[in-house]
N, C-alpha and C positions, 0 to 999 in steps of 0.2 A: 241295876245295870250289870254285868260280868266283868270282868279286867281286861279278857278279850276285846268288847265292844268298845271301850271306854276310852275318850278320848287320847290321843299321844301329848308329853309333855310340848309346850314353845320350846322351838330350838335357842340353844345363845344366844346368836345375833338377837333372835326376835324377842327374847326377853328383857337384854341390853337396850335393843331402842326404843322399848316402853316406858323406860326409867332416867334413857338422860333426855335433857335437851339437845333445840336443835345447833345453836352453841357449842354445846358440848360433844356432839359426834361429828362436828366441824374440824374441832379443833382433834380430835382421834383422827379423825381423816388427817389431815396434815402433817402431825407427829410421825403417820406412817411416811412422807418422802423428803428420806433423808436431805436428797439436795436442796430443795426447798429451806431446809431447817441452815444448811451451810448458808446459802445463802442471804439469807434472813443476818444470820450475826456479820455475815461479812458485810453488806449495807449497814447493818448497825455500828462496827468500827469504821466504816467508812464517813457516815454520816457524823460521829463523835468526831470525829478527827476535822472533817469540815467546821464542827459548832467550838470549836476548841481553837480550830489552826492556828490563831496569835501563841498560845501558851503550847504548843508540840511544837511545831517549827522554830528552828534557833537564829532565824534567823527574818527579818521584816525582805518579802517582795522585791522591794526595790532597793535593799544594800548590796554593795558592789563589794567584792574581796578583788585590787587590780593584783594581786602576788597568784592569783588562780585562776585567768582566766582560761576557759576549756577547756579547763583540769576535770580529769576521768574521776567516777566514782572513789571515794575513799573504804577503805573494810575497817570497823572496831577487831579491833585486837585482844588478849589477853595475854598475852607470853610479849614476855622482851629480850633483850639478851641474857640479863641477868634473872631471866627463870619468869614465873606465872606470877601473874597478879588478879587482886582481886579486883580493882576497879580498874573499867574498859577504858580505851584510851585508843588513838588514833597517831599515822605517824606524817608529820608535815609533808610536803613536798618541795626538792630541788629541779628548778625550772630551768631549763637550757632552749636554745634555738637553734634547730636543723641549719647548718648552711646552707645542705640540699636544696630541701624542702619547704625552711622557712617556715619551717609549723614549730609551735613550742610543745616540744619534750618535756613530761613530768614523773622524776624519779622519787619514790618514796627515800627515806632519811632515816635513819634510827635515832639519828641526832637530835631530831624535833620527835621530843615526846610530848601527847597532849592529851592529858587524863581528861576525862568525860564527869563532868559537874552534876548533877542533877536539881531541878528547880534554886538554880539560881541564875545570876541578874546575868542580862545582855542588853540586846536591842530594845531599846523602850519600843514600845506596843502601845495601842486604847482593846481590850479586849469587847469587842461589837459593841465598836464604836463609844463602848461607857464607863470604863472601869481602865486608866490608868496603871499601866503596869513593866517594870522590867524584868520579870519572872520569866525560865523559858525550862519545859520537860528535862533541857539537860542543855548545856556550852561545851566549849573545849575550852579549859584552862590554858591560860597562856596561850592558845595560836585560836583554830578554825575547823569548821569540820565540816565535809560537802559528802554527805549519803549517796546524793546519787549523783556527785561532779557540779560543773558550774556549767555557763552558757556563757557566748560571745561577750559577754559586758562582765564577768565573773560574780553573776547573780546564783544562790543558792537554787540547786532545780528539784530539791528536797520541798523545803520552803516554798516554794512556788509554785508546786504540782499539788500542798497542803491549802495553799490559800485559792487556788482553784478551783480544787473540789468542790469548798463553802460555792462558788459561782453555776458552775455548772451542776451540780446535784440541788440546786436549790431552783434553779431553772429548769429545773425536768418538772419538778413539784408541782411547782406555781403556774406553771403551766399546766399540769393536767387538773390542777384546779380550775382554770377555769372551762377548760374542756372539758369538763365532769359539769358543771355550772349548765356550759350552752349548749350539752347532748341530752343531760334530761330536762331541758329547759323546750326545745325544740322536735326533742322526742318523742317529749311526755304531750306535748300539745298537740300532733300527730297522728298518735297514737289514742288518744282519748276524745278527740274529736268526728279525729273523722273526717270522711266528706272532700270539701273542697277544700280543707285544711289541710288534710293529712297529703292530696296531689299538692298542693303548692309546696309544702316542705317538702316530699320528695323531689323533684322538680329541680328545688334552688340545692339540697344534698345531693345532686347527680350531675349536676353542674359543676359543683365547689369538686365530684371527684374523678369528672372528667379533665381540670385542668388537669398540667404537668407541676408536680410538689416544687425538686430545686429550682426549676427556672424561675415560678413564682415565688418560690423563698428569698429566691438571687433580686428579685425586681423589686421585691418590698421593702428587703432589708436596706438595697442601694440607696430606696426611698427617703431612709430617715437624714435628718437632716446632720450634717459632719459637726455643726455647733450645739447640738447635745450632750448637757452632760453624760458622763460615763453612767449613774444611776437610768438617767430616763430613757439612753440607750437598749440597758439591763430592759426596762418594762417592755420598750416597744417589739424586741425580738421576742420577751414570751408571749405580746400577744400575739403574733403574727404564725407563732409556734403553732396554738392554741388555736385560730382561725383558718385554719388545714386539720386541725384534728379532731374535732368535734364530728365531723359529720359520721364516722363509723357508729360509734360510741348513741350517736341519735337513734342510728338503725336501730341498733341494737334494742337500745327503750323503749323505739316505739315498736318489736314485734310483741316488747315482752306486755308493753300494754294492748296492745292489740288483743293480746291470751288472758287477760286480764277483765278489760272493762265489761264481760260476760259472766264473771265468776257473780254466783249468788252472795258475796261478800260485799261486793260494790252495789249490786243491784238493791243489798237491804241499805247498807250506805243512805244510796241516791232516796229509796224510798221513804226513810227515817227522816232526809228534810236536809243532809248533808252537802255543802255548797261542795264543787270541781276540784278548791283549792282542796280539802279537806279531805275529799275521797283521795286525791294524789298524792296526797302529802301525808298520811295518817293509813292510809291501809294499800296503796296499789303499790307507793316508792317501799316501804320494807318486805313486800314480798321475793322482790330479787336484786337487795339492794348488795348483799355480796355477790351475784354478777357481778352488778355494776362496779364494785371496787376491784373483782379481778380483772377490769374490762380495765379499768384507769390502771393500775398495780403494769400492765402490759403499754401503759401507752406510755409511762418514766424513756424509756429508753430511746421513744421515737422522738421524744423532746430532747431530746441530751445526746443523739446522734446531728441531731440536728442543729442544734448548739453550734457542734463541733463542727461542724461539714461547714454551714455558715461564720466562724470564727476564724477557724483554717483559710479560707479561700480570700478573704481581709471585708468582708460584709459585714458583719454579724459586733461579734463586742470587740471593741478596740482597745489597744493598751493608753490610759496604766492601766486597764481592769485587765484581771488575768485571772482567767479559762483556761481548761485543757485545750479547747480550741485555740485560744490566741498564742498558749506556748507551741501546741504541734504548726502554722508557720515558720517559728524558726528550722522544723524541719522539710522545708518544702525542698530543698538544693540537695542532691542525690550525695554530692562533695561531703556538705553536712553530713548530712547522715555518717558517711565512711568514715569522717574525722572526727564524728561526737558523734557515734550511738547512743549514746544517757539520754542525748534531746527527743527520744524518741517514748521515755519513759510515759506522759502524758496520756499515751494513746492507748500502753498497756494499761493502765489506770481506767480510760475506758469502756476499752475491748469487759475488764474484770466488772465493773458495774452494771453496763449492760448485758451479760451473760447472768450477772446475780437477778438483777431485776424479772430474767426472762424464768428465769429457772423459779423465784421465786413466784410470778405469775402463775406458770403450774399446778405449782404444787396448790395455790388460792384455788384455782381454779376447778383444781378435783375434789378440794374440800368443799367448797359451795356446790358440787355437781350430786343432787337427792337419790340418782339410781346409782350411785357409787358405792355399793357394799363392802369397801371397806372401813375395816376402825373396829367393826364391829365381833373380831373373832377372838 
């Protein structure tokens, strides 16, 4: 055969596609989504802060500083009147009551210089309710430090945001896990069995989707007994959010099962005597698990916003539980916002977390798309 009639060499993308595994290919696609990578790092930092909030926070969420009630945020400094200092510090506040407005006014006092000590002793805490300790990432020697200011009771907003991150971020993940189980269960049964089972599940899903979400949330949350412990209320709110979130995932799972149940490998498995659960769990489910994980990732912001909305309205989590929604209850009055705008900082963390999850979900969705040729160049 002459060179003119010889088959052309495979393209670089095709050659690469023949040598990499699907997971490697998905990772290559994901790395090209820079916003998704940054979002993954941001979420990793948030979850680490939430996991070690007792260590990172300089105070416990209920510790009060009566000398700094409604005090504004304090800035970390390196320059003093005598020059540059390698050891960071903060200035303490002088407080006076304005005789005209009767409001507390704070001014930094350069004579009150509080150096920061790292991994030093401070308020006693119990890490993960298992390990008692007094160590904190940083404390102010001889004084106090409030990076995000304080609330009307003199409690440190920065510490309360970190403790609230543990509740708000974990309730999103816990809710999605329950949504994941219910969505795969009902969607898989409907898609695999079909017939009257499929119609019954579809009718049930249609009824749930027709219900107004926020009023139903409010009604179910208000029905939680006041006598319940904070832990029971936490799980109750998680179940409520999950019960209204699984129908969307169930519809996606049903569609995938309908498409896969007639594939050759599924029919071969049934002909070889494999049971229904084995066919579903070992053959069908792994074929679209990446898409399901992506859908679950995009559902986490839905859970976080749901908990924040319910707690903000006072019918979700309740004090002494600290969550971002509970913290935002203090900012319901516009006068409070005008006088102490730093109380809105928990809302900023909600925005950051929800945006990061959405961008991460977009990146995972693009990486799991088999028709996406990105990453082969």
